[in-house]
C-alpha positions in Angstrom: 22.1 120.8 99.8 22.5 117.7 97.6 22.7 114.4 99.3 24.3 111.8 97.0 24.6 108.8 99.3 22.9 107.2 102.2 25.8 108.1 104.6 25.2 111.8 103.9 21.5 111.3 104.5 22.2 109.5 107.7 24.4 112.3 108.8 21.7 114.8 107.9 19.2 112.7 109.9 21.4 112.7 113.0 22.0 116.5 112.7 18.2 117.1 112.4 17.6 114.8 115.4 20.1 116.7 117.5 18.4 120.0 116.6 15.0 118.6 117.6 13.8 118.4 114.0 12.9 115.3 111.9 13.3 114.3 108.3 10.3 114.0 106.0 9.0 110.5 105.2 10.4 110.9 101.6 13.9 111.4 103.0 13.5 108.4 105.4 12.3 106.3 102.5 15.2 107.4 100.4 17.6 106.6 103.2 16.2 103.1 103.5 16.4 102.5 99.7 20.0 103.6 99.5 20.9 101.5 102.5 19.3 98.4 100.8 21.1 99.2 97.6 24.4 99.3 99.5 23.7 95.9 101.1 22.7 94.5 97.7 26.0 95.7 96.3 27.9 94.0 99.1 26.0 90.8 98.5 27.0 90.9 94.8 30.7 91.3 95.8 30.4 88.6 98.5 29.1 86.0 95.9 32.6 85.6 94.4 35.8 84.4 96.1 37.6 87.4 94.5 35.2 89.9 96.0 35.4 88.2 99.4 39.2 88.3 99.3 39.2 92.0 98.4 36.9 92.9 101.3 39.0 90.8 103.7 42.1 92.6 102.6 40.5 96.0 103.1 39.4 95.0 106.6 42.9 93.7 107.4 44.7 96.7 105.9 42.5 99.0 107.9 43.8 97.2 111.0 40.2 96.7 112.2 41.2 94.0 114.6 44.1 95.9 116.2 44.3 98.5 118.9 44.5 102.0 117.3 45.7 104.2 120.1 49.5 104.5 120.3 49.9 107.8 122.1 50.8 110.2 119.3 49.4 111.8 116.2 49.5 108.5 114.3 46.7 107.4 116.5 44.3 109.7 114.6 45.4 108.1 111.3 44.9 104.6 112.7 41.5 105.5 114.2 40.5 106.7 110.7 41.7 103.4 109.1 39.7 101.4 111.7 36.6 103.5 111.1 36.7 102.6 107.4 37.5 99.0 108.2 34.6 98.9 110.6 32.2 100.2 108.0 33.4 97.5 105.5 33.3 94.9 108.3 29.7 95.8 109.3 28.4 96.0 105.7 30.0 92.7 104.8 28.6 90.9 107.8 25.2 92.4 107.2 25.2 91.4 103.6 26.8 88.1 104.2 24.3 86.9 106.8 26.6 87.2 109.8 30.1 86.8 111.1 30.6 83.4 109.4 31.3 85.2 106.1 34.4 86.7 107.7 35.7 83.2 108.4 35.1 82.3 104.7 36.9 85.5 103.6 39.9 84.8 105.8 40.2 81.2 104.7 40.0 82.1 101.1 42.7 84.7 101.5 44.9 82.3 103.4 44.4 79.6 100.8 45.3 82.0 98.0 48.4 83.1 99.8 49.4 79.5 100.5 48.9 78.6 96.8 50.9 81.6 95.6 53.7 80.8 98.0 53.8 77.2 96.9 54.0 78.3 93.2 56.8 80.6 94.0 58.7 77.9 96.0 58.2 75.4 93.2 59.4 77.9 90.6 62.5 78.7 92.6 63.3 74.9 92.9 62.9 74.6 89.2 65.4 77.5 88.6 68.1 75.8 90.7 
């Protein structure tokens, strides 16, 4: 079995634990190294306003902050979206030093939207 990311290794670790086995020290070390690389990648993305806005949009589009259960088969789809949104949310807050980064991400997205709306409004006024 080839494990190509830390999530796969984490799943393998959980499966081994459930069966009463454990992973070797090398695999645990690899898991930690891959986890650290993932956090470093998020830190690089979070250094730029563009990167923070993209992550904020992913979290919003995944409806992370909304209730997913609606009583039909679409609930499974929404739960899947929220799972991905939660993963992005958790990695971003870990890499960004806490939940304050989410406020920055939201403010930057709102500011961009406000500026673009203002440009559109001014353009329409100029076309009249």
